[in-house]
C-alpha positions as CSV (number, residue, x, y, z in Angstrom):
1,M,11.6,-29.9,139.8
2,A,14.8,-31.3,141.2
3,E,14.9,-34.6,143.0
4,F,14.4,-34.3,146.7
5,K,17.1,-35.3,149.1
6,S,16.9,-36.2,152.8
7,L,18.0,-33.2,154.8
8,N,18.5,-32.7,158.5
9,R,20.6,-30.7,160.9
10,R,23.7,-32.8,160.1
11,N,23.3,-32.4,156.4
12,F,23.2,-28.7,155.9
13,L,23.1,-27.2,152.4
14,K,26.7,-26.1,152.3
15,N,26.5,-22.4,152.4
16,I,27.8,-20.1,155.0
17,G,29.2,-16.6,154.9
18,V,28.9,-12.9,155.5
19,L,26.1,-11.1,153.7
20,G,27.5,-8.4,151.4
21,G,30.7,-10.4,150.8
22,T,31.7,-13.8,149.3
23,I,29.8,-16.7,150.9
24,A,32.0,-19.5,151.9
25,L,30.9,-23.2,151.8
26,S,30.3,-25.4,154.8
27,Q,28.6,-28.7,155.6
28,L,28.7,-28.1,159.4
29,P,25.6,-27.5,161.6
30,T,24.9,-24.0,162.8
31,D,25.7,-24.6,166.4
32,L,29.4,-25.1,165.5
33,W,29.5,-21.7,163.8
34,A,27.7,-19.6,166.4
35,K,30.1,-18.3,169.1
36,P,28.9,-17.5,172.6
37,T,29.0,-13.7,171.8
38,E,26.9,-14.1,168.7
39,I,23.1,-14.2,168.2
40,K,21.5,-16.7,165.9
41,L,18.2,-16.0,164.3
42,T,16.4,-19.0,162.7
43,I,14.0,-18.4,159.9
44,L,11.6,-21.2,158.9
45,H,9.2,-20.8,156.0
46,T,6.6,-22.4,153.7
47,N,4.9,-21.4,150.5
48,D,2.1,-22.6,148.3
49,V,0.8,-25.1,150.9
50,H,-2.5,-25.1,149.0
51,S,-4.7,-26.6,151.7
52,R,-2.5,-29.7,151.9
53,I,-3.4,-30.8,155.5
54,E,-2.4,-34.4,155.0
55,P,0.7,-35.8,153.2
56,F,0.6,-36.1,149.4
57,P,-0.9,-39.4,148.3
58,M,1.3,-42.3,147.3
59,D,0.5,-41.8,143.6
60,G,4.0,-42.1,142.0
61,S,4.6,-38.4,141.9
62,K,7.8,-36.8,143.1
63,L,6.0,-35.4,146.1
64,Q,4.3,-38.6,147.1
65,G,4.2,-39.2,150.8
66,L,5.7,-35.8,151.7
67,G,4.2,-33.0,153.8
68,G,1.4,-33.1,156.3
69,V,0.6,-30.5,159.0
70,A,1.3,-32.9,161.9
71,R,4.8,-33.7,160.7
72,R,5.5,-30.0,160.1
73,S,4.3,-29.2,163.6
74,T,6.6,-31.9,165.0
75,L,9.6,-30.5,163.0
76,I,8.9,-26.9,163.9
77,N,8.5,-27.7,167.6
78,K,11.8,-29.7,167.6
79,I,13.6,-26.7,166.1
80,R,12.1,-24.3,168.6
81,K,13.4,-26.5,171.4
82,E,16.8,-26.5,169.9
83,E,17.0,-22.8,169.0
84,K,16.3,-19.7,171.0
85,H,15.2,-17.2,168.4
86,V,12.9,-18.8,165.7
87,L,10.5,-17.1,163.2
88,L,8.0,-18.8,161.0
89,F,6.7,-17.3,157.8
90,D,4.5,-18.2,154.8
91,A,4.7,-16.7,151.3
92,G,1.1,-17.2,150.2
93,D,-1.3,-19.6,148.5
94,M,-2.2,-21.3,151.7
95,F,-5.7,-21.8,150.2
96,Q,-7.1,-24.0,147.4
97,G,-5.9,-27.4,146.2
98,T,-7.7,-30.0,148.3
99,P,-11.3,-30.7,149.5
100,Y,-10.5,-29.1,152.8
101,F,-10.7,-25.7,151.2
102,N,-14.0,-26.5,149.5
103,L,-15.5,-27.8,152.8
104,F,-14.1,-25.1,155.2
105,D,-13.5,-22.1,153.1
106,G,-10.0,-21.5,154.5
107,E,-11.0,-21.7,158.2
108,L,-9.0,-24.9,158.8
109,E,-5.9,-23.6,157.1
110,L,-5.8,-20.4,159.2
111,T,-6.6,-22.2,162.4
112,L,-3.8,-24.7,161.9
113,M,-1.3,-22.0,160.9
114,S,-2.2,-20.2,164.1
115,K,-1.6,-23.4,166.1
116,L,1.7,-23.8,164.4
117,G,2.7,-20.3,165.5
118,Y,3.3,-18.5,162.3
119,D,4.7,-15.0,162.8
120,A,3.4,-13.5,159.5
121,G,2.2,-14.4,156.0
122,T,1.4,-12.8,152.8
123,F,-1.4,-13.3,150.2
124,G,-1.0,-15.4,147.1
125,N,-3.4,-15.2,144.1
126,H,-5.4,-18.2,145.4
127,E,-6.3,-16.3,148.6
128,F,-8.8,-14.4,146.3
129,D,-10.5,-17.6,145.0
130,N,-13.6,-16.8,147.1
131,G,-13.2,-13.1,146.7
132,I,-12.3,-10.5,149.4
133,D,-15.4,-11.5,151.3
134,G,-14.1,-15.0,151.3
135,I,-10.8,-13.8,152.8
136,L,-12.7,-12.0,155.5
137,K,-15.0,-14.9,156.3
138,H,-12.6,-16.6,158.7
139,F,-9.9,-13.9,158.9
140,D,-10.4,-13.8,162.7
141,K,-9.0,-17.4,162.9
142,A,-5.5,-16.0,162.0
143,N,-3.7,-14.9,165.1
144,F,-0.8,-13.7,163.0
145,P,-0.6,-10.7,160.7
146,F,-0.6,-10.6,156.9
147,V,1.8,-8.1,155.2
148,T,0.6,-7.1,151.7
149,S,2.7,-4.1,150.7
150,N,1.8,-3.8,147.0
151,Y,-1.9,-4.7,147.3
152,D,-3.7,-1.5,148.2
153,F,-7.0,-2.5,149.9
154,S,-8.0,1.0,150.8
155,N,-11.2,0.8,148.8
156,T,-12.2,-2.7,149.9
157,A,-13.6,-4.4,153.0
158,L,-10.0,-5.4,153.8
159,A,-8.9,-1.8,154.4
160,G,-6.8,-1.6,157.5
161,K,-6.8,-5.4,158.1
162,T,-3.4,-6.1,156.6
163,K,0.0,-4.4,157.3
164,E,2.3,-2.7,154.8
165,Y,5.3,-3.9,156.8
166,L,6.0,-5.5,160.2
167,I,8.8,-4.9,162.7
168,L,9.8,-7.9,164.9
169,E,12.5,-8.2,167.5
170,R,14.3,-11.3,168.6
171,G,17.4,-11.4,170.9
172,G,17.9,-7.7,170.3
173,I,17.9,-8.1,166.5
174,R,15.3,-6.0,164.7
175,I,13.7,-7.7,161.7
176,G,11.7,-5.8,159.1
177,V,9.2,-7.8,157.1
178,F,7.2,-6.8,154.1
179,G,5.1,-8.7,151.5
180,L,4.8,-8.5,147.7
181,G,2.1,-10.3,145.6
182,V,1.9,-11.2,142.0
183,N,-0.3,-9.2,139.6
184,V,-3.6,-11.1,139.9
185,E,-5.0,-9.8,136.6
186,G,-5.6,-12.8,134.4
187,L,-5.1,-15.2,137.3
188,V,-8.2,-14.2,139.4
189,D,-11.8,-13.3,138.4
190,K,-11.9,-9.5,138.5
191,K,-15.0,-9.4,140.7
192,N,-12.9,-11.3,143.3
193,Y,-10.5,-8.5,143.8
194,A,-12.7,-5.5,142.9
195,G,-11.5,-2.3,144.5
196,M,-7.9,-3.6,145.1
197,K,-5.2,-1.6,143.5
198,Y,-2.0,-3.5,142.4
199,L,1.2,-1.5,142.9
200,D,4.5,-2.0,141.2
201,P,6.5,-4.4,143.5
202,I,10.0,-2.9,142.8
203,A,8.8,0.7,143.4
204,V,7.1,-0.5,146.6
205,A,10.2,-2.3,147.8
206,N,12.4,0.7,147.0
207,R,10.1,2.9,149.1
208,I,9.6,0.5,152.1
209,V,13.1,-1.0,152.5
210,P,14.9,2.4,153.2
211,T,12.1,3.1,155.8
212,L,12.9,-0.3,157.5
213,K,16.6,0.3,157.4
214,N,16.9,4.0,158.2
215,K,13.8,4.9,160.2
216,H,13.3,1.6,162.1
217,K,16.9,0.6,162.2
218,C,16.3,-3.0,161.2
219,D,19.3,-5.3,161.2
220,I,17.7,-7.6,158.7
221,V,15.0,-7.1,156.0
222,I,12.9,-10.0,154.8
223,C,10.5,-9.9,151.8
224,L,7.7,-12.5,151.8
225,S,7.1,-12.7,148.0
226,H,4.4,-14.4,145.9
227,L,5.9,-13.0,142.7
228,G,7.5,-16.2,141.5
229,Y,11.1,-17.3,141.3
230,S,11.9,-16.4,137.7
231,Y,10.3,-16.2,134.2
232,T,11.4,-16.2,130.6
233,T,9.3,-13.0,130.1
234,D,9.8,-9.5,131.6
235,Q,7.4,-10.4,134.4
236,I,8.7,-9.3,137.8
237,S,10.2,-12.2,139.7
238,D,12.1,-12.7,142.9
239,L,15.4,-12.7,140.9
240,K,14.5,-9.4,139.2
241,L,13.4,-7.9,142.5
242,A,16.6,-8.9,144.2
243,A,18.7,-7.3,141.4
244,A,16.7,-4.1,141.3
245,T,16.7,-3.3,145.0
246,K,19.1,-2.7,147.9
247,D,19.2,-3.9,151.5
248,I,16.8,-6.9,151.2
249,D,18.7,-9.7,153.0
250,L,16.2,-12.5,152.3
251,I,13.4,-13.1,149.8
252,I,11.2,-16.0,150.8
253,G,9.4,-16.8,147.6
254,G,6.3,-18.5,146.3
255,H,3.9,-18.9,143.4
256,T,6.1,-20.9,141.0
257,H,6.4,-24.0,143.4
258,T,10.2,-23.9,143.0
259,Y,12.3,-26.2,145.1
260,L,15.9,-25.1,145.3
261,E,18.7,-27.5,146.2
262,E,20.2,-24.4,147.8
263,P,19.1,-20.7,147.9
264,T,20.1,-18.5,145.1
265,R,22.5,-15.6,145.8
266,V,21.8,-12.5,143.7
267,L,23.9,-9.3,143.5
268,N,21.6,-6.5,144.3
269,A,21.7,-2.9,143.1
270,A,24.4,-2.0,145.6
271,G,26.6,-4.9,144.6
272,K,25.8,-6.9,147.7
273,E,24.1,-10.3,148.0
274,T,20.4,-10.9,148.5
275,I,19.4,-14.5,149.3
276,V,16.3,-16.0,147.5
277,N,14.8,-19.2,148.7
278,Q,11.6,-21.1,148.0
279,A,10.2,-24.4,149.4
280,A,8.4,-26.3,146.7
281,T,4.6,-26.7,147.4
282,G,2.1,-28.5,149.6
283,G,4.3,-28.3,152.7
284,A,6.6,-31.0,151.3
285,I,9.6,-28.9,152.3
286,L,10.2,-26.6,155.3
287,G,12.7,-24.0,154.4
288,R,15.3,-22.9,157.0
289,I,17.8,-20.1,157.0
290,D,19.9,-19.1,160.0
291,F,21.4,-15.6,160.4
292,I,24.3,-15.5,162.9
293,F,24.9,-11.9,164.1
294,N,28.0,-10.4,165.6
295,P,26.7,-7.6,167.7
296,K,30.1,-5.9,167.9
297,D,31.0,-5.5,164.2
298,K,27.4,-5.9,162.9
299,T,28.4,-8.6,160.4
300,K,26.2,-11.7,159.9
301,K,26.9,-15.2,158.7
302,V,24.3,-17.3,156.9
303,V,23.6,-21.0,157.0
304,F,21.0,-22.6,154.7
305,N,18.9,-25.7,155.2
306,N,15.8,-27.1,153.6
307,Y,14.1,-30.0,155.3
308,K,12.1,-32.7,153.5
309,V,8.9,-33.3,155.5
310,D,8.6,-37.1,155.3
311,N,7.8,-40.0,157.5
312,N,11.2,-39.9,159.2
313,I,9.8,-37.0,161.3
314,V,8.4,-38.5,164.4
């Protein structure tokens, strides 16, 4: 994992540009790029928080002292005061990793995410650690939807309780969101996902994305992915997904606990760019991506930023 650097609004990760074209480089904050006639959409995201309610212990690890729900709440609220249109997503594995999960079976995680105002999440493999009944035990504590596009729960108790995709609107911008999960075979005890059918993520994406773009007229399409950033094998990853699909603007990744100094830009099947980002693990990083829309010519610029959640957040 790369060494973490202190990041804030005045130290943006030097990428800005128009999706579908060459992305120029910039170190300027987003408010200097957004013109009065443009609309800015701010995407915040986490992944693989793994029941990390408090900061990582000071144990000499690269993540020591980072994270903590209280700090994340402070940072998110600060950004919401600064920006008009903010969305907050999670890419899975919110469960398992600290005694909080063993004590509260996921109730605390879902309650806190609801208080933080998450707009949507998807399932990771560890959501199944207590089985489908375990997911449902405190499911009512989540006041936000879960999108699980390639997990078919039709023959389980979760039938009808997750969404295949989600349509949101902010500032007149239509946002389509769908979720893709890793194949849990070999990762999860079979009895814990009995009845669930795993669907090929690329086939699912190539079915859903045109629906979002053509039927629902979405201006931006976001995939919440728990597939993993990349592999040395043929396993489907975020990078493979981006290259094999069209019209996904942003893939918010999880599963591999990858921290990127800057998001990865992948040429998709149409020769345009798809952005892939992932925010480490344990809530140590809060990912941020701003889309700046020009409503007249329908172009959009992109600014990237990942915040280190440390004790400088007060």
